[in-house]
C-alpha positions as CSV (number, residue, x, y, z in Angstrom):
1,X,-0.1,-0.1,0.5
2,X,1.3,3.4,-1.2
3,X,0.6,6.5,0.4
4,X,1.9,10.2,1.3
5,X,4.6,10.2,3.5
6,X,3.7,12.7,6.0
7,X,0.7,10.3,7.0
8,X,3.3,8.0,9.4
9,X,4.6,11.5,10.7
10,X,1.4,12.2,12.6
11,X,0.8,11.1,16.3
12,X,-0.3,7.8,16.8
13,X,-3.4,7.2,19.0
14,X,-3.1,4.6,22.2
15,X,-5.6,3.8,24.3
16,X,-6.4,0.2,26.9
17,X,-9.3,-1.3,26.0
18,X,-10.7,-3.8,28.8
19,X,-12.6,-6.5,26.2
20,X,-9.6,-6.9,24.1
21,X,-7.7,-7.8,27.4
22,X,-10.6,-10.1,28.0
23,X,-10.8,-11.9,25.2
24,X,-7.2,-11.9,24.1
25,X,-7.4,-9.9,21.5
26,X,-3.7,-7.6,22.4
27,X,-1.6,-8.0,25.4
28,X,-3.2,-5.9,28.1
29,X,-5.6,-4.3,25.6
30,X,-3.5,-2.3,24.7
31,X,-4.4,-1.0,21.1
32,X,-2.7,1.7,18.8
33,X,-4.1,3.9,16.1
34,X,-2.2,5.7,13.3
35,X,-4.0,7.9,10.9
36,X,-3.1,5.1,8.4
37,X,-5.3,3.4,10.3
38,X,-8.8,5.7,9.6
39,X,-7.7,6.3,5.8
40,X,-8.1,2.5,5.5
41,X,-11.4,2.7,7.3
42,X,-12.9,5.8,5.8
43,X,-11.7,4.8,2.0
44,X,-10.3,8.4,1.7
45,X,-7.7,11.3,3.3
46,X,-9.2,14.5,3.6
47,X,-9.2,18.1,5.9
48,X,-12.7,15.8,7.5
49,X,-10.9,13.1,8.2
50,X,-7.7,14.6,9.7
51,X,-10.3,16.6,11.9
52,X,-11.9,13.8,13.2
53,X,-8.5,12.1,14.4
54,X,-7.1,15.1,15.4
55,X,-10.0,16.3,17.6
56,X,-9.7,12.5,19.0
57,X,-6.6,13.3,20.0
58,X,-6.0,16.0,21.1
59,X,-9.1,15.6,23.0
60,X,-8.3,12.4,24.7
61,X,-5.0,13.7,25.7
62,X,-7.0,16.6,27.6
63,X,-9.0,14.6,28.9
64,X,-6.6,11.6,30.0
65,X,-4.0,13.6,31.0
66,X,-0.6,10.6,31.7
67,X,-3.0,8.2,32.0
68,X,-4.0,6.0,28.9
69,X,-7.8,6.5,27.7
70,X,-9.9,3.6,28.4
71,X,-11.3,2.5,24.5
72,X,-15.3,1.7,25.5
73,X,-15.2,4.2,28.6
74,X,-15.7,7.6,26.4
75,X,-19.0,9.0,25.7
76,X,-19.0,11.6,22.2
77,X,-21.5,13.6,21.7
78,X,-22.0,16.3,18.8
79,X,-24.0,19.4,18.5
80,X,-25.6,17.7,14.8
81,X,-27.5,15.5,13.7
82,X,-26.1,12.2,12.3
83,X,-27.3,13.2,9.1
84,X,-26.0,17.0,8.7
85,X,-23.0,18.1,7.2
86,X,-20.1,15.9,7.6
87,X,-21.2,14.7,11.0
88,X,-21.6,10.7,9.8
89,X,-18.0,10.9,8.4
90,X,-16.6,12.7,12.3
91,X,-18.1,9.9,13.9
92,X,-17.3,7.1,12.0
93,X,-14.1,7.8,12.5
94,X,-14.6,8.5,16.3
95,X,-16.1,5.5,16.6
96,X,-13.4,3.7,15.2
97,X,-10.9,4.8,17.9
98,X,-13.2,5.0,20.9
99,X,-15.5,1.9,20.1
100,X,-18.4,4.7,21.6
101,X,-21.7,3.9,19.3
102,X,-25.0,5.3,19.2
103,X,-27.7,2.0,19.4
104,X,-25.2,-0.1,17.0
105,X,-22.2,-0.9,18.9
106,X,-21.4,-4.3,20.9
107,X,-23.8,-5.1,23.8
108,X,-21.6,-6.2,26.3
109,X,-21.1,-9.4,27.8
110,X,-23.3,-9.9,31.2
111,X,-23.7,-6.4,31.8
112,X,-19.5,-5.8,30.9
113,X,-17.7,-4.0,27.9
114,X,-20.9,-2.5,26.3
115,X,-20.5,0.1,23.4
116,X,-24.1,0.7,23.3
117,X,-25.3,4.5,23.4
118,X,-22.0,6.3,24.2
119,X,-22.6,7.9,21.2
120,X,-25.4,10.9,21.0
121,X,-26.3,13.6,18.5
122,X,-27.9,16.9,18.6
123,X,-26.8,17.5,22.1
124,X,-26.6,21.0,23.8
125,X,-23.1,22.1,23.2
126,X,-21.3,24.9,21.2
127,X,-18.3,22.9,19.9
128,X,-17.5,20.0,17.3
129,X,-17.3,16.9,19.3
130,X,-17.3,16.7,23.6
131,X,-15.9,13.3,24.7
132,X,-16.7,12.8,28.6
133,X,-14.8,10.2,30.3
134,X,-17.6,7.8,31.9
135,X,-15.4,6.5,35.1
136,X,-14.6,10.4,36.3
137,X,-18.0,12.2,34.2
138,X,-14.9,14.6,33.4
139,X,-15.5,16.5,29.5
140,X,-14.0,18.2,27.2
141,X,-15.1,19.5,24.1
142,X,-13.0,20.3,20.9
143,X,-13.3,22.2,18.0
144,X,-11.5,22.3,14.1
145,X,-11.5,25.1,12.2
146,X,-9.3,24.5,9.6
147,X,-10.4,27.2,7.6
148,X,-7.3,29.2,7.6
149,X,-5.8,26.9,5.1
150,X,-7.7,27.1,2.3
151,X,-7.4,24.6,-0.9
152,X,-5.2,26.5,-3.6
153,X,-7.1,28.2,-6.4
154,X,-6.1,25.5,-9.3
155,X,-7.6,22.4,-6.6
156,X,-11.4,24.1,-7.8
157,X,-10.7,24.0,-11.1
158,X,-8.7,20.4,-11.5
159,X,-11.5,18.4,-9.4
160,X,-14.0,20.0,-11.8
161,X,-11.8,18.2,-14.8
162,X,-11.5,15.0,-12.8
163,X,-14.9,14.6,-12.4
164,X,-16.4,14.9,-15.8
165,X,-13.3,13.2,-17.0
166,X,-11.9,15.9,-18.7
167,X,-8.8,15.9,-16.8
168,X,-5.0,14.7,-18.2
169,X,-3.3,11.5,-16.1
170,X,-0.7,14.5,-15.1
171,X,-4.1,16.7,-13.9
172,X,-5.1,13.9,-11.5
173,X,-1.8,13.2,-10.3
174,X,-1.8,16.8,-10.1
175,X,-5.0,17.2,-8.2
176,X,-4.2,14.6,-5.9
177,X,-1.2,16.4,-4.9
178,X,-3.2,19.4,-4.2
179,X,-5.6,18.0,-2.0
180,X,-3.2,15.7,0.1
181,X,-0.8,19.1,0.4
182,X,-3.7,20.8,2.3
183,X,-4.5,17.9,4.3
184,X,-0.5,17.7,5.3
185,X,-0.5,21.6,6.1
186,X,-3.6,21.3,8.3
187,X,-1.7,18.1,10.2
188,X,1.5,20.4,10.3
189,X,-0.6,23.2,12.3
190,X,-2.8,21.3,15.4
191,X,-2.3,24.3,17.4
192,X,-4.1,26.6,14.9
193,X,-6.5,24.4,13.8
194,X,-7.8,22.6,17.3
195,X,-9.0,24.3,20.3
196,X,-9.9,22.8,23.2
197,X,-13.1,24.4,25.7
């Protein structure tokens, strides 16, 4: 699998999952997610997928400090409905990392390890996403705004040509490079695109 090298420079997210430990899936239940992992599950890399990853990374770091975040023990809330804008795309990325789901997730084993109903939409929050630790009820809200890094002017024209199938092979490659160039630029400026509430 070939992909842009900057994917590897994005910090990984480390968690501990009691279910993974219980079922012998990983030693001590330790799980590590990389940006490459979410690109594979999303099927693409874009500012939205990156934003979901970065919001989770920075939100969990702030929420857990020096502790390892507990996968399956994190409640996630969104201001929007699941159908609104890119909320569903963001939710899918965050579900993969945290295990939190609406009513579609793992229901548990004899009352343990449930991930069901840990994700809620249309919550009364002012941020993009709110993370809450179930064990302490401590919360952090995260805002993601990549508008300081707009698309290059040439991208729109190249995108149109790609969509209507008039782009040359060279133009298709150029469009992809410009698209991922913007994603890379955002990834290098986390402090400018992520804020915690």
